[in-house]
Structures are given as C-alpha cells and as structure tokens.
N, C-alpha and C positions, 0 to 999 in steps of 0.2 A: 410305859417305857422302863426297861430295867436299868437301874442306876449303876449296876456293875459295868455297864458298857463303857463308861469313861475310864475304867481301869485298863481297858485294852483299846488303845487308839491305833486303828489299823493304818499301816502305811503300805503302799504298793508302788512298785516300779515296773514300767514296761521294759521289756528286754530289747535292747538295741540290736540291729542287724550287724553282720560282719561283712567286710569287703576284703579282698586280697590286695595288698599293697605291692610295691616293687619287691621282687624276689619271692613272691608267693606268700609272704608273711601276712597273717591275718591282722587287721587293724579295725578299730571301731568305725562304724558307718557314721556319716555326718547326720546331725540332727536336722530334721526337715523344717522345724519351726524356729522362729527367732528367739533363742533362749535368752539373749541379752535384754529383751523387752520384759522378761519376767522379774528383773531386779533393778533397783536404782543404782546409780553410779557408785555410791559409797559401798553398797553391798558387793558389787562386782569387784571393786578394789580390794575389799576384805577377802573375797574368795581368791583373787589373784595372789595376794600375799600368802594365804594358806597353801595354795597350789605350789608357789615357789619354795616354801619351806619344805614341802614333801618331796618335790623334784630335786633330790639330793645331787644327782649328777648333772643337773642343769641342761638336759637335752630337750626340754620342752614337753616331755612325756612323763607320767607317773607309771612306773612298772613295779613288778614284784620286788625287785632289788631296792628301789626307792622306799617302798613301804617297810621292808626289812630294816633298812638303815635308819629310818626315822623312829621306828619302834624300839630298836636297840638303843638309840640315843636317849630314849625316854625310860630306859631301864627294863624294857620288856625282852622276852626271849621267844619270839614268835616261831611257831612250827611252819613247815612248808604248807601243810594242810590249812592252817589258819590264814596264811597269806593268799593261798589259792581261793579260799572262800571270800576273802575281801575283794579280790580281783574279779570274781565271778560276775558281778553286776556290770562291770566295765567291758567284759569280753576282750581283754587284752590291755595294752598300754593306753593310758588316758592323756589326751591333749587337754588344754584348758577349756575348750568349748564343750567337750564331752564331760569333763569334771563339773562344769556349771550345769549342764543338762541333767546329770544324775542328781545334783542337789535340788534342782528345780522340780524334778519328778518326785523326789522324796517329800519336799515341802508341799507340793500340790497334792500329794497322795494322802495327806492327813484328812481327818474328818472336817466337814464344814464348821465354821466358827460357831454357828448356833447349836450344832450338835454337841460340841465340846462344852459350851456355856451351859446348856441344858443338863448335861451330865453332872456338872458341879452343882447346879441348882437343885438337883434331887436331894442333896444333903443340906441345903440351905432352907430350913423349915420356916424361917421368918422372911425370906425373900429379900435379904439385905445386900446381896452381892458379895458377901464375904463369908469365909469359914475360918474358925479359929485354927491356927497352925497345928495345935495338938490334936484336934478332931480330924483334920486332914491326914496327919501322920497315921492316926489310928485306922482310918479308912484304907489308906494305901498299903498298910502293912498287914491288914487282917482280912481284907475282902478281895474276891476275884483273884487275878494273877498278882499275888503279893509282891510288893516291892521290898527290897532290903532297906535297912536304915541308911546305908550309903547311897542307894539309888534315890531315896526320898531327899536326902541332903543335896544331892546333885540337882534334882529337879527344882528344889526350892532356892538354890543359889541364884541370886539376882531376881527372885520373884518379888512381886509387890506385897510385902508384909509390913504392917505397921508396928510401932514400938509396943503396942498392946498384944501383938501376936495374931492380928487379923490378916488373913490371906485374901486379897482382893482377886477373886477368880474372874471377874469381868475384865480387869486390866491384864491379868495373866493370859487370858484367852486372846485378847488383842495382841499381846506380845508374841504369842506363839504363831499367830497367823500373819502379823504385819511387821514384826521386829520390835525393837525396844521403843519405849514411849517417847524418847527424845528425838526420834527420826521424823 
C-alpha cells in the first residue's frame, strides 16, 4: 500500500437532479433518502444554525447572493466565477434539506475509517497509534500533494495532540468519521 494515499483523501459527491419549480425556475430535486437519519439531533441543530447564518435574506434558501453577503462580511471579495463554482454542487438555491444532503454526501464520500487509519499507520513504525506532531508536519508539507503550513495548522486545530506533541491518529480518525470525542 502506498503511504502517500493518506495525503489525498478522496471526496466525491453525487450530482443531484433538477426540477422546474413555479414559473419555470430550476430548483434542487428532493433527496430520495432520509438525510436526517445520517446525523444525530445535535449535529442537525449545528447545521441548521450554520444554514441560518448563511441565509442572509432569511428566505429559507441559500443562493449566490447569500454566499456573497456572508463572504463579504468575513472580509472576502468573491468573484462571480468563485460564487458560481460554490453553487455548482447545489444546482441552484439550497433549502435546508439539500444543504444537509450535500454535507452528508461529502462526509460519506470520505475514505473508510480503516483506510484513513492505515494510511497514518504507514508512518508509525512502532505501531503506537501516535505520530509526533513535527513528523506529521514534515510528512504533510513534503510528500504527495503538499499542504501549506496554514493548511496543516487548520487540520491540527482541535486534533488530539498531547502536551509532548504526540498526535493520536486513532482518535483523530474517529473524530473525522464520527465527530468529536465528547459526543
């Protein structure tokens, strides 16, 4: 197995269909599975709060203008092309169910837990379940699709790292696939 594989965690999303709504305007097709069964109530509530923060005009849909408004409020200056790219997965305005479906597809599109765990284990020569943070930073910034220092910092924010600098990749993998440890 090539250890570089953990540097590229493949995410996939299925493209949702489009239906014509009133007035011939395209809208997202309804999800056919029960997306609410994919998350616990606390997660759904967190997604709802995020959705409401993005839905700037409070019409129950996230559209290109909502994305623009929230990005501008965060100090960004998004181009039309950037906003169009962000909206491409949604195929139009997003209601909360579609928003939750997209997140579910993204989360379920990651590699299986054992694949992620085994990718980290390739670098754990003593099979301890931990890698020193400095070693992990070196791997992530020098091998495969190299991460920037900022990307590594973002990835490790909230990661299980001891005061000695040991990154617990077993706990981290569980967090990636199942949420934080306290849930």
